[in-house]
C-alpha positions as CSV (number, residue, x, y, z in Angstrom):
1,M,9.4,-4.5,-22.0
2,A,9.3,0.0,-21.5
3,G,11.7,2.6,-21.3
4,D,15.3,1.7,-20.2
5,A,15.7,-2.3,-19.7
6,R,14.9,-2.4,-16.1
7,L,11.4,-1.4,-16.7
8,V,9.4,-4.9,-17.6
9,D,5.3,-4.6,-18.2
10,V,4.4,-8.1,-17.5
11,T,0.7,-10.0,-17.8
12,I,0.1,-12.5,-15.3
13,H,-2.8,-14.9,-16.0
14,S,-5.1,-14.8,-12.3
15,T,-6.2,-17.9,-11.8
16,A,-8.1,-16.5,-8.7
17,M,-8.7,-13.9,-10.6
18,N,-10.3,-15.5,-13.0
19,A,-8.6,-13.1,-15.7
20,D,-5.8,-11.5,-17.2
21,E,-3.6,-9.3,-14.5
22,S,-0.8,-6.7,-15.0
23,V,2.2,-5.7,-13.2
24,R,5.3,-3.6,-13.5
25,L,8.3,-4.2,-12.3
26,L,11.6,-2.7,-11.7
27,L,14.5,-4.9,-11.7
28,P,17.9,-4.1,-9.9
29,T,20.8,-2.6,-12.5
30,S,22.9,-5.4,-12.2
31,Y,19.9,-8.2,-13.0
32,D,21.3,-9.5,-15.5
33,T,25.4,-9.4,-14.7
34,Q,24.5,-11.8,-11.7
35,P,22.1,-14.5,-12.5
36,D,23.0,-16.8,-9.5
37,R,21.7,-14.4,-6.9
38,T,18.1,-13.7,-5.5
39,W,16.3,-10.0,-4.2
40,P,14.7,-8.8,-2.1
41,V,11.3,-6.7,-3.0
42,L,9.1,-3.5,-2.5
43,Y,5.8,-3.6,-3.3
44,L,4.5,-0.3,-4.2
45,L,0.6,0.1,-4.5
46,H,-1.7,2.7,-6.5
47,G,-4.8,4.4,-5.3
48,G,-8.4,4.2,-6.4
49,A,-9.8,6.1,-9.8
50,S,-12.4,8.0,-8.5
51,S,-10.1,11.9,-9.5
52,S,-7.9,12.1,-13.1
53,D,-5.7,12.8,-9.2
54,M,-5.2,9.6,-8.1
55,A,-3.1,6.5,-9.1
56,S,-5.5,3.9,-10.6
57,D,-3.3,2.0,-12.0
58,H,0.2,-0.6,-12.6
59,T,2.3,2.4,-14.1
60,D,0.9,4.8,-11.5
61,W,3.9,5.3,-9.9
62,S,6.4,5.1,-12.5
63,E,5.1,7.5,-14.1
64,N,3.9,10.0,-11.4
65,T,7.4,9.5,-9.3
66,D,11.5,9.4,-9.6
67,V,10.8,5.7,-8.3
68,E,13.1,4.6,-11.1
69,S,16.4,7.2,-10.9
70,R,15.7,7.1,-6.1
71,T,16.3,2.9,-7.2
72,A,18.9,3.0,-9.3
73,G,21.9,0.9,-8.6
74,R,19.4,0.0,-5.2
75,N,19.5,-4.3,-5.2
76,V,15.7,-4.9,-5.3
77,I,13.4,-5.7,-7.4
78,V,10.0,-3.2,-7.4
79,A,6.7,-5.3,-7.9
80,M,3.5,-2.1,-9.1
81,P,1.0,-4.6,-9.4
82,D,-2.9,-3.5,-11.2
83,G,-5.4,-3.8,-7.6
84,G,-8.3,-3.0,-9.7
85,S,-10.1,1.3,-10.5
86,A,-12.0,0.1,-6.6
87,G,-10.3,-3.3,-5.6
88,W,-9.5,-2.4,-2.0
89,Y,-6.5,-5.7,-2.1
90,S,-8.8,-7.8,-1.0
91,D,-11.0,-10.9,-1.2
92,W,-14.1,-9.7,-2.3
93,V,-17.3,-12.1,0.0
94,G,-19.6,-11.5,-2.8
95,D,-17.9,-10.3,-6.0
96,P,-15.4,-12.4,-8.2
97,A,-12.9,-10.6,-7.2
98,R,-9.8,-12.3,-5.0
99,W,-7.2,-9.5,-4.8
100,E,-5.8,-10.5,-1.4
101,T,-4.9,-14.0,-3.9
102,F,-3.4,-12.3,-7.1
103,H,-1.1,-10.5,-5.1
104,T,0.4,-12.1,-2.0
105,V,0.0,-15.6,-3.2
106,E,-0.4,-15.7,-7.3
107,L,2.1,-13.0,-8.0
108,R,5.0,-13.5,-5.1
109,Q,5.3,-16.9,-6.4
110,L,5.3,-16.1,-10.3
111,L,9.0,-13.3,-8.7
112,E,10.5,-16.2,-7.3
113,R,9.8,-18.3,-10.1
114,N,10.7,-16.1,-12.6
115,Y,13.0,-13.3,-11.6
116,R,14.9,-14.7,-8.8
117,A,12.4,-13.1,-6.1
118,G,13.7,-13.6,-2.5
119,S,11.8,-14.2,1.2
120,D,12.5,-10.5,2.3
121,R,9.8,-8.2,1.3
122,A,8.8,-4.5,1.7
123,I,5.3,-2.7,1.0
124,A,4.2,0.5,0.0
125,G,0.7,2.1,-1.0
126,L,-0.5,5.5,-1.6
127,S,-4.3,5.7,0.1
128,M,-5.8,2.8,-1.7
129,G,-2.8,1.5,-1.4
130,G,-2.7,2.6,1.5
131,F,-4.9,1.1,3.4
132,G,-3.5,-2.6,1.5
133,A,0.3,-2.1,2.6
134,L,-0.6,-1.8,6.3
135,S,-3.3,-4.1,5.9
136,Y,-1.4,-7.0,4.1
137,A,1.5,-6.4,6.3
138,G,-0.6,-7.5,9.6
139,R,-3.0,-9.8,7.6
140,H,0.0,-11.8,6.6
141,P,2.7,-11.2,9.4
142,G,6.3,-11.9,8.2
143,D,5.1,-11.6,5.2
144,F,6.6,-8.1,5.4
145,K,9.8,-6.6,6.9
146,A,8.5,-2.8,5.7
147,V,5.2,-0.9,5.2
148,A,4.3,2.8,4.7
149,A,0.6,4.0,4.4
150,Y,0.3,7.5,2.1
151,S,-2.2,9.3,2.6
152,G,-4.2,5.6,3.7
153,V,-7.6,5.2,3.8
154,A,-6.3,3.0,7.4
155,H,-9.6,2.2,9.5
156,P,-12.6,2.6,7.3
157,F,-14.2,0.6,9.8
158,G,-14.1,4.4,12.0
159,D,-16.6,5.8,9.6
160,P,-18.0,2.4,7.7
161,Q,-20.7,5.4,6.5
162,G,-17.7,7.6,4.9
163,F,-16.3,4.1,3.6
164,Q,-19.7,3.7,1.9
165,M,-19.7,6.5,0.7
166,L,-16.5,6.9,-0.7
167,L,-16.9,3.1,-2.5
168,A,-20.6,3.8,-3.8
169,G,-19.0,6.1,-5.3
170,S,-16.8,3.9,-7.3
171,G,-20.2,1.6,-8.6
172,K,-19.4,-0.8,-5.8
173,D,-21.4,-2.9,-3.8
174,I,-20.4,-2.2,0.1
175,N,-21.8,-4.7,1.8
176,A,-19.8,-7.4,-1.7
177,L,-16.8,-6.2,0.1
178,W,-16.6,-7.4,3.6
179,G,-20.4,-7.8,4.6
180,D,-22.6,-6.1,5.9
181,P,-21.0,-3.7,9.1
182,T,-23.9,-3.5,10.3
183,T,-23.8,-7.2,11.1
184,T,-21.7,-9.4,13.7
185,S,-20.1,-12.1,10.7
186,G,-19.5,-8.5,8.8
187,A,-18.3,-6.3,11.3
188,A,-16.0,-8.8,12.1
189,T,-14.4,-9.5,8.5
190,W,-14.3,-5.4,8.8
191,Q,-12.1,-5.5,11.4
192,Q,-10.1,-8.5,10.6
193,H,-9.3,-6.2,7.1
194,D,-9.0,-2.7,8.8
195,P,-5.2,-1.8,9.5
196,Y,-6.0,-0.6,13.3
197,Y,-7.1,-3.9,14.2
198,L,-4.2,-5.5,12.9
199,V,-2.0,-3.4,15.2
200,D,0.4,-5.9,17.3
201,N,1.0,-8.1,13.5
202,L,2.4,-4.0,12.7
203,A,4.3,-3.8,16.0
204,S,7.2,-5.8,15.7
205,I,8.7,-3.6,11.8
206,P,8.9,-0.5,10.7
207,V,6.6,1.6,9.5
208,Y,6.0,4.8,8.2
209,I,3.0,6.9,8.2
210,S,1.3,9.8,6.7
211,S,-1.1,12.2,5.4
212,G,-1.7,16.1,4.8
213,D,-4.8,17.8,6.8
214,G,-5.6,19.0,3.6
215,T,-5.4,22.4,3.1
216,P,-4.0,23.3,-0.3
217,G,-1.0,24.9,-0.5
218,P,0.1,27.8,-2.7
219,D,1.1,25.3,-5.2
220,D,-1.9,22.9,-5.2
221,D,-3.6,25.0,-8.7
222,D,-6.0,21.9,-9.1
223,P,-6.8,21.0,-4.7
224,G,-7.0,17.5,-4.9
225,L,-9.4,15.4,-2.3
226,V,-9.1,18.4,0.2
227,N,-12.2,15.8,1.6
228,L,-10.3,12.7,1.6
229,E,-7.3,14.1,2.9
230,T,-9.2,14.8,5.9
231,T,-10.5,11.6,6.3
232,T,-7.2,10.0,5.7
233,N,-5.1,12.7,8.0
234,T,-7.5,11.9,10.8
235,Q,-7.6,7.6,10.0
236,S,-3.7,8.1,9.9
237,Q,-2.9,9.8,13.0
238,A,-5.5,6.8,14.8
239,V,-3.9,4.2,13.6
240,A,-0.5,5.7,14.4
241,Q,-1.1,5.7,17.9
242,H,-2.8,2.4,18.2
243,L,0.7,1.4,16.7
244,A,2.3,3.1,19.8
245,D,0.0,2.0,21.9
246,A,0.7,-1.8,20.8
247,Y,4.6,-1.2,20.4
248,V,4.5,-0.3,24.5
249,A,2.4,-2.8,25.8
250,A,4.1,-5.5,23.7
251,H,8.4,-3.7,25.2
252,P,7.4,-2.7,28.7
253,G,8.7,0.1,30.1
254,A,9.7,1.5,26.5
255,S,9.2,5.6,26.1
256,G,8.6,4.9,22.7
257,D,8.7,3.5,19.5
258,P,11.7,3.2,17.1
259,L,9.3,1.0,15.2
260,L,7.1,4.0,13.8
261,T,7.7,6.9,12.3
262,T,4.9,10.2,11.4
263,H,4.6,12.1,9.0
264,F,1.3,14.3,9.0
265,Y,1.6,17.9,7.1
266,S,-0.2,21.7,6.8
267,P,-0.8,22.1,3.6
268,G,-1.4,18.9,2.3
269,V,-4.1,17.3,-0.1
270,H,-4.5,14.1,-1.9
271,T,-2.6,14.0,-5.2
272,W,0.9,13.5,-6.6
273,P,3.4,16.0,-5.6
274,Y,2.9,14.8,-1.5
275,W,3.2,10.8,-2.6
276,S,5.3,11.0,-4.7
277,R,7.5,13.0,-1.4
278,E,6.5,11.0,1.0
279,L,7.9,8.2,-0.9
280,D,11.2,9.7,-1.1
281,A,10.5,10.4,2.5
282,S,10.2,6.1,3.0
283,L,12.6,4.8,1.1
284,P,15.6,4.3,3.1
285,T,13.7,2.6,6.0
286,L,11.8,0.5,3.9
287,L,15.1,-0.8,1.3
288,T,16.8,-0.8,4.6
289,A,14.5,-3.4,6.7
290,I,14.8,-5.0,3.0
291,D,18.7,-5.2,3.4
292,A,18.4,-3.0,0.0
Protein backbone atom coordinates (compact mmCIF):
# COMPACT_ATOMS: atom_id res chain seq x y z
CA MET A 1 0.00 0.00 0.00
CA ALA A 2 1.28 3.48 -0.90
CA GLY A 3 0.22 6.92 0.25
CA ASP A 4 -3.11 7.09 2.10
CA ALA A 5 -5.48 4.20 2.63
CA ARG A 6 -7.14 4.70 -0.76
CA LEU A 7 -3.99 4.07 -2.79
CA VAL A 8 -3.15 0.39 -3.24
CA ASP A 9 -0.46 -1.21 -5.43
CA VAL A 10 -1.27 -4.75 -6.52
CA THR A 11 0.95 -7.33 -8.21
CA ILE A 12 -0.89 -9.86 -10.36
CA HIS A 13 0.54 -13.02 -11.86
CA SER A 14 -0.82 -12.81 -15.39
CA THR A 15 -1.26 -16.04 -17.30
CA ALA A 16 -1.75 -14.02 -20.48
CA MET A 17 1.57 -12.21 -20.01
CA ASN A 18 3.34 -15.14 -18.31
CA ALA A 19 4.71 -12.59 -15.87
CA ASP A 20 3.89 -10.60 -12.76
CA GLU A 21 2.19 -7.33 -13.71
CA SER A 22 1.27 -4.29 -11.63
CA VAL A 23 -1.82 -2.17 -11.17
CA ARG A 24 -2.34 0.85 -8.92
CA LEU A 25 -5.81 1.28 -7.47
CA LEU A 26 -7.55 4.26 -5.91
CA LEU A 27 -10.34 2.87 -3.77
CA PRO A 28 -13.47 4.86 -2.87
CA THR A 29 -13.25 6.89 0.31
CA SER A 30 -16.09 4.86 1.85
CA TYR A 31 -14.81 1.49 0.56
CA ASP A 32 -14.22 0.00 4.01
CA THR A 33 -17.42 1.34 5.55
CA GLN A 34 -19.64 -0.14 2.82
CA PRO A 35 -18.48 -3.77 2.62
CA ASP A 36 -21.63 -5.08 0.94
CA ARG A 37 -21.75 -2.87 -2.15
CA THR A 38 -20.06 -3.00 -5.52
CA TRP A 39 -18.32 -0.07 -7.21
CA PRO A 40 -18.03 1.26 -10.74
CA VAL A 41 -14.53 1.39 -12.21
CA LEU A 42 -12.61 4.07 -14.10
CA TYR A 43 -9.60 2.67 -15.96
CA LEU A 44 -6.73 5.07 -16.68
CA LEU A 45 -4.16 3.91 -19.26
CA HIS A 46 -0.67 5.39 -19.42
CA GLY A 47 1.35 6.32 -22.49
CA GLY A 48 4.57 5.02 -23.97
CA ALA A 49 8.09 5.64 -22.70
CA SER A 50 9.91 7.24 -25.62
CA SER A 51 10.33 10.53 -23.76
CA SER A 52 10.96 11.59 -20.18
CA ASP A 53 7.75 13.61 -20.44
CA MET A 54 5.63 10.60 -21.26
CA ALA A 55 4.07 8.12 -18.86
CA SER A 56 5.56 4.68 -18.74
CA ASP A 57 3.95 2.61 -16.00
CA HIS A 58 1.06 2.15 -13.57
CA THR A 59 2.20 4.91 -11.21
CA ASP A 60 2.17 7.82 -13.63
CA TRP A 61 -1.42 8.99 -13.44
CA SER A 62 -1.35 9.34 -9.66
CA GLU A 63 2.12 10.93 -9.65
CA ASN A 64 1.54 13.45 -12.45
CA THR A 65 -2.10 14.50 -12.01
CA ASP A 66 -4.55 15.36 -9.23
CA VAL A 67 -6.65 12.24 -9.85
CA GLU A 68 -6.40 11.26 -6.18
CA SER A 69 -7.93 14.48 -4.89
CA ARG A 70 -10.32 14.79 -7.83
CA THR A 71 -11.87 11.38 -7.10
CA ALA A 72 -11.94 11.72 -3.30
CA GLY A 73 -15.49 11.24 -2.10
CA ARG A 74 -16.56 9.70 -5.41
CA ASN A 75 -18.10 6.24 -5.52
CA VAL A 76 -15.55 4.81 -7.95
CA ILE A 77 -12.53 2.51 -8.10
CA VAL A 78 -9.78 4.02 -10.26
CA ALA A 79 -7.66 1.26 -11.83
CA MET A 80 -4.31 2.25 -13.34
CA PRO A 81 -2.67 -0.86 -14.83
CA ASP A 82 0.78 -1.22 -16.28
CA GLY A 83 0.67 -1.51 -20.06
CA GLY A 84 4.35 -1.86 -20.91
CA SER A 85 6.65 0.81 -22.28
CA ALA A 86 5.43 -0.04 -25.80
CA GLY A 87 2.71 -2.63 -25.26
CA TRP A 88 0.10 -0.81 -27.37
CA TYR A 89 -2.74 -2.38 -25.42
CA SER A 90 -2.86 -5.36 -27.74
CA ASP A 91 -2.32 -9.08 -27.95
CA TRP A 92 0.68 -9.13 -30.29
CA VAL A 93 0.60 -11.48 -33.28
CA GLY A 94 4.36 -12.10 -33.25
CA ASP A 95 5.27 -11.63 -29.60
CA PRO A 96 4.21 -13.33 -26.35
CA ALA A 97 2.77 -10.05 -25.02
CA ARG A 98 -1.00 -10.24 -24.52
CA TRP A 99 -1.82 -6.92 -22.89
CA GLU A 100 -5.42 -6.79 -24.10
CA THR A 101 -6.26 -10.14 -22.50
CA PHE A 102 -4.52 -9.11 -19.29
CA HIS A 103 -6.49 -5.86 -19.04
CA THR A 104 -9.93 -6.82 -20.36
CA VAL A 105 -10.15 -10.34 -18.91
CA GLU A 106 -7.71 -11.00 -16.08
CA LEU A 107 -7.67 -7.57 -14.44
CA ARG A 108 -11.43 -7.21 -14.78
CA GLN A 109 -11.97 -10.59 -13.11
CA LEU A 110 -9.54 -9.76 -10.30
CA LEU A 111 -11.27 -6.45 -9.58
CA GLU A 112 -14.67 -8.12 -9.52
CA ARG A 113 -13.48 -11.02 -7.37
CA ASN A 114 -11.22 -9.23 -4.89
CA TYR A 115 -12.26 -5.56 -4.90
CA ARG A 116 -16.03 -5.69 -5.39
CA ALA A 117 -15.94 -4.03 -8.80
CA GLY A 118 -19.30 -3.79 -10.54
CA SER A 119 -20.29 -3.91 -14.20
CA ASP A 120 -20.20 -0.14 -14.86
CA ARG A 121 -16.87 0.90 -16.36
CA ALA A 122 -15.35 3.94 -18.07
CA ILE A 123 -11.90 4.18 -19.62
CA ALA A 124 -9.46 6.96 -20.49
CA GLY A 125 -5.84 7.23 -21.57
CA LEU A 126 -3.12 9.45 -22.98
CA SER A 127 -0.98 9.00 -26.11
CA MET A 128 -0.51 5.22 -26.44
CA GLY A 129 -3.12 4.90 -23.70
CA GLY A 130 -5.51 7.13 -25.67
CA PHE A 131 -5.27 4.60 -28.45
CA GLY A 132 -5.82 1.82 -25.91
CA ALA A 133 -8.90 3.44 -24.40
CA LEU A 134 -10.60 3.98 -27.76
CA SER A 135 -9.54 0.58 -29.09
CA TYR A 136 -10.68 -1.34 -26.01
CA ALA A 137 -14.04 0.45 -25.94
CA GLY A 138 -14.51 -0.16 -29.66
CA ARG A 139 -13.36 -3.78 -29.61
CA HIS A 140 -15.42 -4.67 -26.55
CA PRO A 141 -18.78 -2.94 -27.08
CA GLY A 142 -20.87 -2.87 -23.94
CA ASP A 143 -17.90 -3.22 -21.59
CA PHE A 144 -17.36 0.53 -21.16
CA LYS A 145 -19.99 3.23 -20.76
CA ALA A 146 -17.73 6.18 -21.62
CA VAL A 147 -14.25 6.76 -23.05
CA ALA A 148 -11.75 9.62 -23.21
CA ALA A 149 -8.53 9.92 -25.23
CA TYR A 150 -5.99 12.68 -24.63
CA SER A 151 -3.37 13.18 -27.38
CA GLY A 152 -4.21 9.67 -28.52
CA VAL A 153 -2.52 7.85 -31.37
CA ALA A 154 -6.06 7.32 -32.59
CA HIS A 155 -5.68 6.26 -36.23
CA PRO A 156 -2.43 4.31 -36.74
CA PHE A 157 -3.56 2.71 -40.01
CA GLY A 158 -4.00 6.22 -41.39
CA ASP A 159 -0.21 6.56 -41.30
CA PRO A 160 1.42 3.10 -41.08
CA GLN A 161 4.88 4.44 -41.93
CA GLY A 162 4.72 7.08 -39.22
CA PHE A 163 3.46 4.53 -36.73
CA GLN A 164 6.23 2.16 -37.78
CA MET A 165 8.80 4.86 -37.01
CA LEU A 166 7.17 5.43 -33.62
CA LEU A 167 7.24 1.75 -32.78
CA ALA A 168 10.76 1.28 -34.10
CA GLY A 169 11.89 4.04 -31.74
CA SER A 170 10.93 1.76 -28.86
CA GLY A 171 12.91 -1.13 -30.31
CA LYS A 172 9.83 -3.08 -31.43
CA ASP A 173 9.18 -4.81 -34.76
CA ILE A 174 6.12 -3.26 -36.40
CA ASN A 175 5.07 -6.56 -37.99
CA ALA A 176 5.06 -8.31 -34.61
CA LEU A 177 2.22 -6.11 -33.36
CA TRP A 178 -0.62 -6.58 -35.86
CA GLY A 179 1.21 -8.05 -38.83
CA ASP A 180 2.48 -6.47 -42.04
CA PRO A 181 0.12 -3.59 -42.90
CA THR A 182 0.90 -3.98 -46.61
CA THR A 183 -0.65 -7.47 -46.73
CA THR A 184 -4.35 -8.22 -46.84
CA SER A 185 -4.39 -10.14 -43.57
CA GLY A 186 -2.13 -7.62 -41.83
CA ALA A 187 -4.21 -4.66 -42.97
CA ALA A 188 -7.35 -6.38 -41.68
CA THR A 189 -5.78 -6.90 -38.25
CA TRP A 190 -4.61 -3.28 -38.13
CA GLN A 191 -8.13 -2.10 -38.90
CA GLN A 192 -9.60 -4.41 -36.25
CA HIS A 193 -7.60 -2.48 -33.65
CA ASP A 194 -7.69 1.04 -35.14
CA PRO A 195 -10.35 3.23 -33.47
CA TYR A 196 -11.12 4.92 -36.79
CA TYR A 197 -12.68 1.67 -38.00
CA LEU A 198 -14.48 1.00 -34.71
CA VAL A 199 -16.59 4.15 -34.52
CA ASP A 200 -19.88 2.28 -35.03
CA ASN A 201 -19.24 0.61 -31.67
CA LEU A 202 -18.47 3.96 -30.03
CA ALA A 203 -21.39 6.00 -31.35
CA SER A 204 -23.75 5.02 -28.51
CA ILE A 205 -21.54 6.06 -25.55
CA PRO A 206 -20.07 9.40 -24.43
CA VAL A 207 -16.66 10.00 -26.02
CA TYR A 208 -14.18 12.77 -25.14
CA ILE A 209 -11.31 13.38 -27.58
CA SER A 210 -8.65 16.07 -27.20
CA SER A 211 -5.22 17.02 -28.50
CA GLY A 212 -2.97 20.04 -28.85
CA ASP A 213 -1.65 21.28 -32.18
CA GLY A 214 2.04 20.91 -31.30
CA THR A 215 2.65 24.61 -30.62
CA PRO A 216 4.67 25.16 -27.41
CA GLY A 217 2.99 27.43 -24.89
CA PRO A 218 4.69 30.16 -22.83
CA ASP A 219 5.06 27.80 -19.86
CA ASP A 220 6.46 24.90 -21.89
CA ASP A 221 10.11 25.03 -20.89
CA ASP A 222 10.44 21.56 -22.41
CA PRO A 223 8.15 21.43 -25.45
CA GLY A 224 8.02 17.65 -25.37
CA LEU A 225 7.36 15.68 -28.52
CA VAL A 226 6.04 18.49 -30.68
CA ASN A 227 5.86 16.41 -33.86
CA LEU A 228 3.99 13.60 -32.11
CA GLU A 229 1.39 16.03 -30.79
CA THR A 230 0.87 17.31 -34.31
CA THR A 231 0.30 13.72 -35.39
CA THR A 232 -2.10 12.94 -32.56
CA ASN A 233 -4.03 16.09 -33.39
CA THR A 234 -4.53 15.04 -37.01
CA GLN A 235 -5.46 11.49 -36.06
CA SER A 236 -7.77 12.53 -33.24
CA GLN A 237 -9.63 14.98 -35.46
CA ALA A 238 -10.05 12.28 -38.12
CA VAL A 239 -11.54 9.85 -35.60
CA ALA A 240 -13.77 12.54 -34.09
CA GLN A 241 -15.19 13.46 -37.50
CA HIS A 242 -15.72 9.81 -38.42
CA LEU A 243 -17.44 9.24 -35.09
CA ALA A 244 -19.71 12.24 -35.57
CA ASP A 245 -20.64 10.93 -39.03
CA ALA A 246 -21.37 7.48 -37.57
CA TYR A 247 -23.64 9.01 -34.95
CA VAL A 248 -25.61 10.96 -37.54
CA ALA A 249 -25.88 7.83 -39.69
CA ALA A 250 -27.20 5.87 -36.72
CA HIS A 251 -29.66 8.63 -35.78
CA PRO A 252 -31.23 9.97 -38.99
CA GLY A 253 -32.23 13.58 -38.68
CA ALA A 254 -29.79 14.30 -35.85
CA SER A 255 -28.26 17.76 -36.14
CA GLY A 256 -25.21 16.98 -34.05
CA ASP A 257 -23.57 14.46 -31.77
CA PRO A 258 -24.40 15.14 -28.12
CA LEU A 259 -22.33 12.14 -27.03
CA LEU A 260 -19.09 13.45 -28.55
CA THR A 261 -17.02 16.15 -26.85
CA THR A 262 -13.83 17.42 -28.50
CA HIS A 263 -11.17 19.85 -27.38
CA PHE A 264 -8.52 20.67 -29.96
CA TYR A 265 -6.38 23.38 -28.47
CA SER A 266 -3.48 25.70 -29.22
CA PRO A 267 -0.89 25.91 -27.82
CA GLY A 268 -0.42 22.34 -26.73
CA VAL A 269 2.40 19.79 -26.81
CA HIS A 270 2.91 16.20 -25.65
CA THR A 271 3.40 16.85 -21.93
CA TRP A 272 1.67 16.15 -18.62
CA PRO A 273 0.24 19.60 -17.79
CA TYR A 274 -2.12 19.33 -20.76
CA TRP A 275 -3.16 15.77 -19.97
CA SER A 276 -3.85 16.64 -16.34
CA ARG A 277 -6.08 19.48 -17.47
CA GLU A 278 -7.91 17.26 -19.95
CA LEU A 279 -8.50 14.58 -17.32
CA ASP A 280 -10.09 17.21 -15.09
CA ALA A 281 -12.24 18.45 -17.97
CA SER A 282 -13.48 14.99 -18.92
CA LEU A 283 -14.01 13.50 -15.45
CA PRO A 284 -17.62 14.71 -15.17
CA THR A 285 -18.48 12.92 -18.43
CA LEU A 286 -16.68 9.72 -17.40
CA LEU A 287 -18.03 9.59 -13.84
CA THR A 288 -21.59 10.53 -14.75
CA ALA A 289 -21.74 7.71 -17.29
CA ILE A 290 -20.97 5.14 -14.57
CA ASP A 291 -23.08 6.82 -11.89
CA ALA A 292 -20.06 7.73 -9.78
